[in-house]
N, C-alpha and C positions, 0 to 999 in steps of 0.2 A: 031710207030706213028699210022699207019693204023689201028692196033688193038685197041688202045685207042679211036680213033674217032669212030669206029664202036660200042664199048660199049657205048659211050655217045649217040650216035643215038638211040641205042636200049631202053636205059633208058627213053629218052625223048618220045619215041613211047609208052612205058608202061604207062607212067603218062598221056598221052593224052587218052590213051583208058580207063583208070580207071576214070578219069573225066568224060568221055562220058558216061560210065555206071552209075555213080553216078547221072548225070543229068537225065538219063532215069528213074532210080529207083525213084527218087524225083518226077518226073511228073506222075508216076504210083500211087504212094501213095497220091499224092494230090487229085487224081480223086476219091479214096476210100472214102466212108462215115465213120466217126470216131465212134467208139463203144461208147465213151462217150455221143454221140447223143442219143443212146438207153438206157443209164443208168444214164440220167441226174436226180438229185433229184429236185423234183418240190415243196418241202416243204419251206414255207416262213420262212425267217430268220430275226430277229430283230437285225441288224447290227448296228442300231444306239443306241443300248445299250451296245455294246461291250466294247466301251471306257468309259462308264460312272460308276462311283463307286455307289454302293447301296445306300448310305446315301444321294446322290444327286437326287434321284428319287423324282418326284412330290408327296407330300402327299395327300391322299384322304381327302378332307375337307367335310366329312359328319358327321352327329351325331353318326353313327356306327363306324367312323373311319376306321381302317383296317378291320373291319368285314363287310365293305359294299359290296364288290363283292361276298361275301358268301351267300349261300342259308340258309334258318331258320334252316334247319335239321342239317347242319354242325355247325352252330353256337351253337345250343343246345348241340351238341355233345362235342364241345370244353368246354363249361360252365361245363359240367359234370366232367371234368378233373380239374376244379379250386377247391381251397380250400373255405370255407365259408368266410374266411379273405378276399380272393381275390375277391369274389363275392361283398362284402360289398363295396370295394374300387371302384369296376367297376361301381357300382350304381351310385356313386358321379360324373362320367364323363359326361352323358348327360341324359336327360328325356328318349330318345328312349332305352339307355343301361338299364336304370333302369327298363323299362317296360319289356324288354327282360329278365332280371334277374328274375323279379317276375314271369313271364310267366313260366320260367324254374323251379322255386322253387315250384309252385303250380301244375305242371305237374307230370306224373307217374315217370318220371326219376328223377325230383327233389325230389320227396318223399323219395327216398333212400338216398339222402343227408341230408334231414331234420331229419330223424328218426335216432337215434344213434344205432349202432350195439353192441349188448350185447351178450357175448359169455359164460360168467360165470353163473353158477347155484349154488349159495352160500347157504349152510345150516346155522343154527343158530351158529353152532360150527365155521364156516369158516368166520364169520364176521371180525375176527382179523387177517386173513390171508394177506399175501403180494400181492397175485393174486386178491383178492377182493379189497383191497385199490387201486391197480393199475387200476382195472376197474371202481372203483367208480371215481377216478380222471380223467379218460378219458371221462367218460359220464358227469361230470360237466363242463370240458372244453368245450366239445361239445355244451353244452346248453349256455354257456357264450359266444362263437363264434356266435351262432345262434342268440342270442339276439343282439349283436353288429350289425351283418349283417342286421337285419330286422329294427334296429334303423337307420342305414345309408341309407337303401333303401326308407324309409318313413320320411325321416327329412323333407320334403316339405309338407307332409300332414297335414291336420287338425288333432286335437286330436281325434275327432270321428273316422275319416278314419284310423288313426294308430292303434286304438283299434279294428277296423274291421279287419285289416290285421293280428293282434295278434290272433284274433279269427279263422281266417282260418288256421293259423299255429297250433293252439292248437287242431284244429279238426284232423289235420294230425298226431298229438302226442298222440291221445286218446289211441290207441291201444299199442303204445310203454309205456305209463304211467302204464298200467296194468302189462306189462310184466317186467318193472323196479320194481314194487312193489313186483311181484313175485320172481324174481330173486335176487334183490338186497335190498329189503325192502322198505316200504313205506316211511319211514324217508328220505331215500336218493332220492326217486322219487319227494317229494314235496321240498326237497332242490334244486334239479336241476330246478324245476320250479322257486323257488325263485331267483336262479341265472340268469336265463333267464329274469325274470321280472326286476330286478335291473340293469342288463346291458342294457335293453331297455329304462327304465325311467330314466336313469342317467342324471341329468341336468334339469329335468323338474320342473316347477313352481308347487306350491302347489295346485292351483286350477285344474291343469292338473293331478296330482296325486290323488286328490280326485275323478275325473272322472274314473281314473284307478281302484281305490279302489271299487268304486260302480259297475263297469263293472265286476270285478272279483268276487266280493261278489255275483252278481246276477248269474253269470255263475255257480258258484260252490255250490249254495244253502246253503252257509255259514250262512246267517241270519235265514234261516229256522231251521236248526240244533241247532245253539245257542238257539232259541226259545225253542225247545224241551228240552235242557238241563236246561233251566231256569225254566221251568214249572215243572220239576221233582225234586225229592230229590237227595242230593249229593250222589254221587256213584251209583245211581240206572241206570243210563246210561253211564257206563264207557267207551263203545265203542265211543259214542259220544263225551264224554269229551275228549278223547284221539284224536279224529280227530281234534276238535277245536284247541286243545293245539299244535298239530304237524302242522296243516296247517297255523296258524297264526303265529306261530314262524319261521317255515322255509320259508314261502312265504313273510312275511311282515318285521320280526323283526331281524332274525338272520344275514342277509346280510346287514343290515343298519348301517349308522353311528349313533353315540350317539344322534346328534340333530334329525335325521330322526326317531329314535325310538320312541322318544316322540310324533312326528306327527302321526306316525301310530297307537300308543296305543290310542291317542285320536280319531282316526277314528273307532277303534275297540269297545272302551268303552263308549264314549260319548252319543251315541244314546240311552242308556240304564239308568234306575234309578241307585242311588248310590248303593243300596243293590246288583243289577245284576252286576254292575261294580266290586264290592268287589268279587262276586263269580267268575267272569270271570278272575279276577287278580290271584285268587287261582288255578283257572284250568290252566293258562298259566305258572305260576312261583311257584306254591306250590310243595311241596316234593312229590315225586312218589316212588313206589316200585323200586328195584334194576333193573328190567328189563324194567322200564319206562312205564309199560301197566296201571296201576291203580293209581289214586291220593290218598294219605294218608290224607283223611279229619279229622280223629280223632288224627292224630299225634301231634297237637298243644295243645291238651287237657292233655298231660302228658309230664313229663320231660324226657330227655334223653341226653346222652353224645355227641350225634352227632347232637344236635339241630342246633348248629351254621352252620354246613354244610347244613343242610336241609333248613335253611332259608336265605342262601347266595343268592340265584337267586332271591327270592322275595325282599330282601332288595335291590339289585342292580337295580330292576326295580323302586323302590321308588325313588333311587338317580337319575334315569332318568327323573323323574318329576320334581325334584328339579333343574336340570340343563337345564329345558326348557327355550328357548329363544324367542319362538314364542308367549308366553302369552297364551298357551292352558290350563295350569294347574296353578291355583291359590293356595295360602296357605290354603284358606278354602277346596278346593276340596282335597288337599293332606290330611288334618287332618280328614276330613269326611270319606275318602277312608281307612284311618288308623283305624279309630275307628270301621268301619263296618267290615273290614277284620279279626279283632281280636275277633269277635264274630260269624264268619262264621260257620255253622254246630253246632259246640259246642264252649262254650267260651274258650278262651285259658288259659292255666296256666299262672299265673302272672309273673313267672321267664322267660317263653319264651316270652312274651311281652317286657320285659326288655332287654333280649338279642336281640331280633328282633329290637327294637328302637336304641340299641348302634350299631348295624350293618348298620342301615339306614343312619348313619353319624351325624355330629355336628349340621347342619342346622335342620335335621328332629327332633333330640332330643330338641332342644330349641323351635321349633314351637308346638310340641305335648305336651310336658311338661309344657311349658309356658301356653298353653291354659287350662291345668288342674289345674295349680296354680292359674290363672285368676279367674276360676270358682269354686274355694275353695274345690277341690277334693283332700283333704290332705291325706286321708287314702290311696286312691289309688296310689297316687304320693309318699308317703313313702315307700310302698311295692315296687314299680318299682325302686326306688333309692337305696333300700337295696340289691335287686337282681343285680341291675347294678353294684354296687360296688363289690359284690361277683365275678361278670364277669370280671371286670376290674383288680382284683387282684388275677386272677387265677394263678395256680402254674406253668404253662409251659411258662410265661413271664421271660424275662431276668430282671436284676435289673435296667437297663436304661429304658426298656419298661414299668416296674411297676411304676417307678417314674413319667413317662409321662402320664400313665393313671390316677394316683392319682391327680396329678396337674389339669388334665382335669375335673376330677369328681368335685373337689373342686370348680373350676371356674363354672361348670354347677350349682352347689348349690348356689353360689353367684349370679348367673343370675336369678335363680328361687326366691331367697329371695327377690330380688328387685321387682319381679312381685306379690308378696303377699301383699293383700290390707292392713293388720293390723299387728302391731308389735307383737300382741299375736300370730298370725299365725306363724310368725317366730320362736317362741320357741316351738309352738305345732309341727311344720314341723320336727325340729331337734330331738325333744323328741321322736316322733312317730318312727323315724328311729332306735334310740337306744333302744326303747322298743321292737322293732321288733327282734332286735339282742338278747335281753334279753330273750324273749319268746322262740326263737329257741334253745338257749343254755340250758335252763331250761327244754324244752320239751325232748330235747336229753337225758338229764340227769334222768328224771323221767320215761322215757320209759325203761331205763336199770336199774333203781334202784328198781323196784317192785319185782323183783326176788331176793331173799337173795342169791340163789346159785351162781349167776352170780356177780362175785367180780369186773370184769373189762368190760370195753366196749369191743364191737367187733372192729376188727381192722379197718374196713372201717369207723365205726361210731367214732372211736376215732380220725381218720385222719381228717374227716369232722368237728369234734368239734374243734380239734386244728387249722385247718385253718380258721374256723370262728372267733375264739378268736384272732388269730394273725391278721386277717382282721380287727377287731374291734380295737385292739391296733394301727394298722398302720393308720387307719382313724382318730382315737383320736389324734394320734402325729401329724399327717398332718395338722389337723384343728388347733390345738394349734399352731403349728410353724407358720402358715399363719396368725393366729389370726383373723379368719373368723368372721366378723361382717356383719350382715344384716341391712341395713340402708335403 
């Protein structure tokens, strides 16, 4: 018992002693300065933002939006990483942002964005390579985006101010134009300008387009160069002729819709007399050498197997006149232009005139041939109708196509017969057509009958004679079947 009591007393003493030392230690540490006092962080913390999500922060309601707190140098650096498409959209946000974007575009940093990067140096043999095609595609895409960006950034400007902004951009592109002409060819260089122009003026009214045309014509000296061409003989200034052809087609025509092509052709041609209009038309759409360098002025004075391909582009241009909805081209204008263009440089071969007229379409045939019928030009009309029938019954047509062409021809003759003023003219017209057929076949026989040693015709002449005879038989059968009567 005594030992147990003694142990309890000792344990109690030890607990009291430990508590006493603990109290003393706490008193000592409470008197020491804390180390945190000397390592305290004095940085201000935005604790009021800790519990707020980012989308609930107040939006800066200024014209620059989120760019407001940033200095100008930082904003321009950010714009240098944006695409031309993004810059165009950014200009629509506010007037101040538009001014910032235009400031950047006209700066030295913006110059690098405006000018396309060209890395390929293509030779004449490499124009069909895949690398050249990709480079051309990227260059055209750049000019398209540049035109859209400038269109959006100047949408609130007047037409004069917008054209002034275009002038500034073109000044920046002057050196790159020379580089594109050297590396990728002049055709592509002017094609890029055409893409830029049509992306910029898309949706403009006609009076605004007229101002754009006048500004471009004055800046490019187009009128002066056309004047040099008109004052000289055909083919004497082939370099200027090619420049006028490439410039007008790539800048104004090739990227336009069918309706706009009629408008641009009126702006190009109408300021000049009808004779100069015909020369310009042949410069723009006439046949050229395979490399496209020189215009074949004398090509129309002789017949060739490829004449329909040579005249296809020119005939399409006349179809544009016929589809005019603005009233810029009347029937008299089209007929006068046709008559002048068929005597340009040298008078066309009558067969080429007939083929060209057929390629121009039904409306053109009725107007031009109807005009000749009313004026009593039966001899010329008969020759045209003879060669037109030869073209309609050419050997490369299927049976269905041949029948369709024959029916069209007979309907055209019926239309012309109604326009002839006298009944005697009806008979003379038909008789002259068949007389031409007779003369052609007799001439073929006489040319090969003079030489007694030559028993048979040459193969090519025999084929032509056979085709002419079959064509005559076919026409006679068609006329008798339809019981053609001129009333």
